[in-house]
C-alpha distance (Angstrom), angle and dihedral (degrees) to the residues before:
residue distance angle dihedral
M1 . . .
A2 3.79 . .
A3 3.73 118.9 .
T4 3.83 118.4 -103.9
L5 3.77 123.4 -147.9
I6 3.80 119.8 -165.0
H7 3.77 107.0 -165.0
D8 3.80 141.8 -173.7
A9 3.80 91.2 23.5
T10 3.77 137.1 129.6
I11 3.82 110.1 -114.1
V12 3.81 120.6 -151.8
T13 3.79 100.9 -163.5
V14 3.87 102.4 -178.4
D15 3.79 86.2 -149.6
D16 3.79 124.0 151.7
S17 3.85 91.1 -76.2
D18 3.83 96.2 37.2
A19 3.77 89.0 -119.9
I20 3.81 119.8 -170.7
L21 3.80 118.8 -158.8
Y22 3.84 118.9 -153.5
D23 3.79 126.8 -155.7
A24 3.76 84.8 8.6
A25 3.78 139.3 147.6
L26 3.78 134.6 -143.7
L27 3.79 124.3 -154.2
V28 3.81 121.6 -153.4
R29 3.81 121.9 -164.7
D30 3.83 130.0 165.6
G31 3.79 93.5 -6.9
R32 3.84 93.3 -53.9
I33 3.79 136.5 97.3
A34 3.81 101.6 -105.3
A35 3.79 99.1 -178.1
L36 3.81 146.4 -5.2
G37 3.79 124.0 -163.7
P38 3.75 148.5 102.9
T39 3.80 114.2 -24.4
T40 3.78 95.3 -125.6
E41 3.80 92.8 53.5
L42 3.82 96.8 46.8
L43 3.82 93.8 44.7
A44 3.81 89.6 53.6
R45 3.82 93.8 46.3
H46 3.79 95.8 46.4
P47 3.79 109.9 36.7
D48 3.81 93.8 153.5
A49 3.82 97.2 55.0
E50 3.77 120.2 109.8
R51 3.81 105.2 -102.0
I52 3.81 126.1 -135.8
D53 3.78 114.7 -171.4
G54 3.79 108.5 -130.2
R55 3.77 100.0 -179.3
G56 3.80 109.6 139.2
R57 3.79 89.1 12.0
A58 3.79 135.7 107.1
I59 3.81 123.9 -149.0
L60 3.80 114.2 -142.7
P61 3.81 133.6 170.6
G62 3.80 112.1 -94.8
F63 3.77 118.4 -100.9
A64 3.82 122.0 -99.5
N65 3.82 112.6 -143.8
T66 3.82 102.3 -160.4
H67 3.83 97.9 -174.2
T68 3.75 129.7 29.4
H69 3.82 145.5 130.3
L70 3.79 102.6 -146.0
S71 3.77 99.2 -165.9
R72 3.84 91.1 53.6
V73 3.81 87.5 86.0
L74 3.79 78.1 92.0
A75 3.87 86.3 81.4
R76 3.76 95.6 48.0
G77 3.83 111.2 145.8
I78 3.82 92.6 10.6
Y79 3.80 112.6 63.9
E80 3.83 93.6 40.7
D81 3.77 88.2 73.8
L82 3.82 100.0 38.8
S83 3.79 103.6 68.8
P84 3.83 119.1 158.1
S85 3.74 120.9 -106.3
H86 3.82 118.8 -82.0
R87 3.79 90.3 -148.3
P88 3.82 133.7 56.1
P89 2.91 138.1 -52.3
F90 3.80 94.1 63.2
S91 3.79 115.4 -165.2
G92 3.80 99.2 -174.0
G93 3.74 134.9 -112.6
L94 3.78 130.6 64.1
A95 3.81 96.8 -94.6
P96 3.79 136.5 20.0
L97 3.82 90.2 -125.8
P98 3.77 121.2 73.1
L99 3.76 118.2 -126.5
P100 3.83 110.2 -108.0
P101 3.80 111.7 -109.2
L102 3.80 117.8 -109.6
T103 3.75 133.2 -160.9
P104 3.83 116.4 -117.4
D105 3.82 89.4 -103.3
E106 3.83 91.1 49.7
E107 3.83 90.6 48.8
R108 3.78 89.7 51.8
V109 3.80 91.7 53.2
M110 3.78 93.7 49.2
A111 3.84 91.5 46.7
T112 3.79 88.1 50.7
L113 3.84 90.2 52.2
G114 3.80 88.0 52.8
A115 3.78 90.6 50.8
L116 3.79 91.0 49.2
E117 3.82 90.3 54.8
A118 3.81 89.9 45.6
I119 3.83 91.7 54.9
R120 3.77 91.9 46.5
S121 3.80 90.2 55.3
G122 3.80 94.3 51.6
T123 3.78 100.8 -97.8
T124 3.82 116.8 152.2
L125 3.82 101.3 166.9
V126 3.77 127.6 43.7
L127 3.80 134.2 -175.7
E128 3.82 105.7 -156.0
E129 3.81 118.9 -169.4
G130 3.78 122.1 -167.1
V131 3.79 152.4 97.4
G132 3.79 124.3 -75.7
L133 3.81 96.4 18.6
D134 3.77 87.8 159.4
G135 3.80 88.0 77.5
Y136 3.77 95.3 64.1
A137 3.83 108.4 15.0
G138 3.80 91.0 102.4
A139 3.80 91.7 50.5
L140 3.78 89.4 52.8
I141 3.77 92.2 50.6
D142 3.81 88.3 53.8
T143 3.80 90.3 58.5
G144 3.81 90.1 67.3
L145 3.81 94.2 -124.5
R146 3.76 122.9 138.9
L147 3.78 107.9 -115.4
V148 3.79 145.3 -162.0
L149 3.81 106.4 -172.3
C150 3.82 117.6 -167.8
E151 3.80 121.2 -167.9
R152 3.80 111.6 -144.8
V153 3.81 123.9 -122.3
W154 3.81 131.5 -172.5
D155 3.80 139.1 150.4
R156 3.81 108.1 -160.8
A157 3.78 109.8 110.5
N158 3.79 125.7 -130.3
A159 3.79 96.6 -6.5
S160 3.80 139.9 104.1
I161 3.79 133.4 -155.0
G162 3.79 111.9 -60.4
Q163 3.78 97.5 20.3
T164 3.78 112.6 136.4
G165 3.79 123.5 -151.1
P166 3.78 132.6 74.4
F167 3.75 123.0 -22.2
V168 3.80 104.2 -118.5
L169 3.80 105.0 -159.2
D170 3.78 116.7 -143.7
P171 3.85 109.8 -172.8
A172 3.84 90.5 -171.8
L173 3.79 89.9 60.8
A174 3.83 89.2 53.0
E175 3.76 93.7 47.5
T176 3.77 94.5 46.5
G177 3.77 93.0 46.9
L178 3.80 95.6 47.7
T179 3.82 89.9 49.2
R180 3.81 91.1 48.2
A181 3.80 92.1 49.8
A182 3.80 93.7 46.6
D183 3.79 92.9 46.7
F184 3.76 92.4 47.3
H185 3.82 90.3 53.0
A186 3.80 92.0 48.9
R187 3.79 92.9 48.2
W188 3.81 102.1 41.9
H189 3.82 112.0 21.5
G190 3.80 109.4 116.6
K191 3.81 95.7 12.6
G192 3.79 122.1 137.3
D193 3.82 91.7 47.9
G194 3.78 88.1 -56.2
R195 3.81 96.2 -49.9
L196 3.80 91.5 116.2
R197 3.81 119.0 69.8
A198 3.77 118.5 180.0
G199 3.82 119.1 -137.5
L200 3.75 133.1 168.4
A201 3.77 136.3 -120.2
A202 3.77 136.6 -147.8
W203 3.80 102.2 -154.9
A204 3.87 99.5 -138.0
P205 3.81 139.8 -43.1
D206 3.83 92.9 -99.9
T207 3.81 93.0 52.2
C208 3.83 99.7 45.6
S209 3.80 128.2 71.1
P210 3.81 122.3 -140.3
G211 3.77 89.6 -109.1
L212 3.77 92.7 54.1
L213 3.81 92.4 48.8
G214 3.76 88.4 52.1
H215 3.80 92.5 51.7
L216 3.77 91.5 47.6
R217 3.81 91.5 49.8
K218 3.80 88.7 52.8
L219 3.75 92.2 48.2
Q220 3.79 90.5 48.3
S221 3.81 90.2 53.9
E222 3.82 93.2 46.2
R223 3.82 92.6 50.7
D224 3.81 95.5 36.3
A225 3.77 87.7 -129.8
I226 3.80 139.4 158.3
A227 3.80 113.2 -108.4
T228 3.80 129.1 -157.3
M229 3.78 139.0 -179.1
H230 3.78 140.5 172.8
L231 3.83 105.3 -104.8
N232 3.78 129.4 -175.2
Q233 3.79 89.2 -14.0
I234 3.81 101.1 150.0
W235 3.79 135.6 6.0
G236 3.81 90.7 -112.1
E237 3.78 88.0 63.6
V238 3.80 91.2 52.7
A239 3.81 90.7 50.4
A240 3.82 92.1 47.5
V241 3.80 95.1 50.4
T242 3.80 92.5 44.1
E243 3.77 88.8 52.4
Q244 3.79 95.1 44.7
R245 3.84 100.6 40.0
G246 3.78 107.5 16.8
V247 3.79 91.9 -123.3
L248 3.84 137.5 78.6
P249 3.82 120.0 -87.6
T250 3.81 98.4 -102.9
E251 3.86 90.9 45.3
Y252 3.81 88.1 51.7
V253 3.78 94.9 49.4
A254 3.79 91.1 46.1
S255 3.80 91.7 51.4
A256 3.79 89.5 51.8
G257 3.80 89.9 55.1
F258 3.78 95.7 -118.9
L259 3.82 99.0 124.7
S260 3.80 117.7 97.7
D261 3.79 142.4 138.2
R262 3.80 87.9 -95.0
L263 3.81 93.5 60.4
V264 3.79 122.2 102.2
A265 3.78 105.6 -156.9
A266 3.77 111.0 -160.4
H267 3.84 122.2 -142.0
C268 3.82 106.6 -10.5
R269 3.82 90.0 -176.4
C270 3.80 101.5 130.5
M271 3.81 99.2 54.7
T272 3.77 137.9 128.7
A273 3.77 121.7 -130.6
E274 3.77 89.3 -106.4
E275 3.79 91.3 55.1
E276 3.80 90.4 50.3
E277 3.81 88.9 54.7
I278 3.79 92.2 48.8
L279 3.79 91.7 50.5
G280 3.79 93.0 44.3
A281 3.78 92.2 51.8
S282 3.80 88.9 62.4
H283 3.84 91.0 50.8
A284 3.75 90.7 -131.0
A285 3.78 120.2 166.0
V286 3.79 119.3 -114.6
A287 3.76 121.5 -146.2
I288 3.79 104.8 -147.2
N289 3.78 107.0 -157.6
S290 3.77 94.1 -165.9
A291 3.84 100.6 170.2
I292 3.80 96.5 54.0
A293 3.83 90.3 38.4
A294 3.78 89.8 57.1
R295 3.79 90.5 47.7
R296 3.79 89.2 51.7
G297 3.80 91.6 48.2
L298 3.82 93.8 -117.4
S299 3.80 132.1 118.4
P300 3.80 132.4 -166.4
R301 3.78 118.3 -140.6
I302 3.80 98.2 -114.8
A303 3.80 97.0 178.1
D304 3.79 92.0 50.5
L305 3.80 92.6 48.1
E306 3.74 92.1 48.7
R307 3.82 92.8 46.2
A308 3.77 89.5 51.6
G309 3.81 91.1 57.2
C310 3.85 105.5 -91.6
L311 3.79 122.3 137.6
I312 3.81 108.0 -124.1
T313 3.80 116.3 -137.7
L314 3.81 133.8 159.6
G315 3.79 135.6 -122.2
T316 3.81 139.1 173.4
D317 3.84 99.7 -140.3
N318 3.79 108.3 -175.9
M319 3.78 140.9 10.8
A320 3.85 97.5 1.8
E321 3.78 139.0 51.1
D322 3.83 100.2 -165.0
M323 3.81 107.8 129.7
V324 3.80 92.8 178.9
E325 3.80 88.8 62.8
V326 3.82 90.7 44.2
M327 3.85 92.9 52.1
R328 3.80 93.2 50.4
T329 3.80 93.3 43.2
A330 3.81 91.0 51.8
L331 3.83 90.1 53.0
F332 3.78 93.0 46.7
M333 3.82 96.3 45.3
E334 3.75 93.4 48.8
R335 3.81 92.5 47.9
V336 3.80 90.5 51.2
R337 3.79 91.3 47.0
R338 3.80 93.3 49.5
E339 3.84 92.1 39.1
D340 3.78 85.7 -131.5
G341 3.82 121.7 132.6
R342 3.78 94.8 -163.8
L343 3.76 106.6 40.5
P344 2.95 133.2 104.0
T345 3.79 95.2 36.0
P346 3.82 124.2 -137.3
E347 3.82 87.8 -113.5
E348 3.83 89.4 58.9
A349 3.79 91.9 49.5
L350 3.83 91.6 49.8
R351 3.81 90.1 50.7
W352 3.81 91.4 50.6
A353 3.83 88.5 52.9
T354 3.79 97.0 46.6
R355 3.80 126.4 13.2
N356 3.82 96.4 27.2
G357 3.81 91.3 51.2
Y358 3.76 92.6 51.8
R359 3.77 90.9 47.9
A360 3.79 92.7 49.8
L361 3.81 90.9 53.1
G362 3.78 92.5 51.3
I363 3.84 99.4 -99.5
A364 3.80 104.8 119.1
D365 3.80 92.3 165.3
G366 3.83 95.2 58.8
G367 3.75 137.6 62.9
W368 3.84 93.6 56.4
L369 3.76 132.6 62.9
A370 3.79 118.0 -111.7
P371 3.81 137.0 124.6
G372 3.81 109.3 -78.6
N373 3.79 95.0 23.7
R374 3.80 124.7 118.4
A375 3.79 112.9 -83.9
D376 3.83 95.9 -119.6
L377 3.78 104.0 140.1
I378 3.78 146.3 134.2
L379 3.80 136.2 -141.4
I380 3.81 119.0 -135.6
D381 3.84 121.6 -157.9
L382 3.77 104.5 -133.4
Q383 3.79 93.9 -176.8
K384 3.75 94.0 92.4
P385 3.85 126.9 114.4
H386 3.80 91.9 -122.1
L387 3.81 92.0 51.3
T388 3.82 95.8 46.7
P389 2.95 121.3 133.8
A390 3.83 96.5 24.1
V391 3.80 93.3 -177.9
R392 3.85 89.3 144.4
L393 3.75 97.1 35.5
V394 3.82 101.4 -172.8
S395 3.80 92.5 45.6
C396 3.78 91.8 46.1
F397 3.76 94.3 51.0
V398 3.81 96.7 42.3
H399 3.83 91.3 48.5
Q400 3.77 101.9 36.1
G401 3.79 107.7 13.5
Q402 3.83 123.3 119.2
A403 3.79 132.9 -159.3
S404 3.77 88.3 -112.8
D405 3.78 89.0 65.5
V406 3.80 90.0 71.4
E407 3.79 105.1 98.4
A408 3.81 101.8 171.5
V409 3.80 138.7 16.7
M410 3.81 126.8 -162.7
V411 3.82 126.5 -171.1
D412 3.81 121.1 -177.3
G413 3.78 90.4 -7.9
R414 3.81 92.6 -55.5
W415 3.79 124.5 114.6
I416 3.81 110.1 -126.2
M417 3.80 91.2 170.0
L418 3.81 124.4 24.8
N419 3.81 131.3 170.9
G420 3.80 89.6 -0.4
R421 3.81 95.1 -55.6
V422 3.78 123.2 112.8
L423 3.83 106.0 -131.8
T424 3.84 100.9 -167.0
L425 3.81 100.1 53.3
D426 3.81 138.2 48.8
E427 3.80 92.4 -123.3
P428 3.85 99.7 -169.3
A429 3.76 91.2 48.2
V430 3.80 93.8 48.6
V431 3.78 93.6 48.0
A432 3.82 93.8 47.4
E433 3.83 93.7 46.6
A434 3.80 93.5 45.7
D435 3.82 91.5 49.6
R436 3.84 90.6 51.3
I437 3.82 92.2 48.0
A438 3.82 95.8 46.6
R439 3.81 95.2 46.9
G440 3.76 90.9 47.5
A441 3.80 93.8 47.6
W442 3.81 94.5 51.5
R443 3.82 91.5 42.9
R444 3.80 91.5 53.8
L445 3.81 92.3 47.1
F446 3.79 93.8 55.6
E447 3.80 92.4 42.0
R448 3.78 90.2 52.6
R449 3.84 94.5 42.7
P450 3.84 107.9 32.6
E451 3.83 90.7 169.3
L452 3.80 91.3 70.0
P453 3.84 112.2 103.1
R454 3.81 112.0 -114.9
P455 3.82 114.7 -133.4
P456 3.81 111.6 -117.8
G457 3.74 114.1 -90.6
L458 3.78 95.0 19.4
D459 3.84 113.5 161.2
V460 3.78 116.2 180.0
R461 3.80 97.4 159.9
P462 3.82 115.4 133.8
R463 3.81 115.4 -101.1
């Protein structure tokens, strides 16, 4: 692979000192950052490298989305406004409307749409959690993204997250799920020239028995894998676990031995201080899904989780893949919660969205820009009215930046978006096909179940 030299740019390194390099150049060779330095020096030393003009541009590490469900863009504009109650009685589930069923091919298209949005917002690394990842893992590899794909396992029958009542154990669910997760790891781990890593997922504390959590922890150790789970996501989950186990969710997961520094705990927004301390003692990472949390009217205590020992990362969760929005929302929500107009800083929020996410997913040499690190990076167009003047670049981008400011995305030294065009996907075709699938799926659901309440303004007519 020929070397690539991006020159005359501003480089936001996210290194230990948050250094920013001006009038600088970055050399990429063999999927790695080979050098950083003054433009004049690197141009002279590397005359044969392919040159990318970075004037008016900033180079940043790519974003790491540590918790998402890509195909849930199917519910865009619907589930954001249908959150469950935060007070009893809890009926179970995350929305009063069921998600329309999709065929495997339709699921693949919707997941590809989510990946397309992720690339356009500057994401380079994604942790995807779900069921049946076999059906679209290959399509995700083709997008060029770096991936951690976690097959979901549970063993509570006929129940969803946040559903109170007895825990009806189904050993067949556990056995099927464990086999599915192990087979997925064996089949896909290391594919895409190593860009895909297979992890595993326990669905949630109120859907997994102690025995299942123990088996998953053993499988995680055997496969040396990242694990993830939804934890303290909604108050219905807290009520369900308290009813089932007599303890709070984090206490239960800790007693089952599932906490570790290789766990990404998603949400963590309905926790006691004691639970935060328990989670922090394990040094687990937390995926703060700030945009969906704000839409649900909930807020995690980021400072308390971090102080306890958790590694703070960011994710999009459902319905959207815009990590620029997520980063800004996390900053805003935490400032409101703390009643502090200065903390956290924009630099902290950027670190949550980049370097911390890479570290949580086991990639310590990514998520920040330094010689020897993986060449996963993005170019931001600073010549926009809302980014002018960018005299404090990180603050300006975190506070005012938009996904549309992302002009180019590189993963493993390969451009997957350049000059505003996604190179690995046929964008018009993906958008048109996904729109057709989503409208048809929702239309069929309401035709089949006319008793379901239609959200106001719903339009599922074909285009």
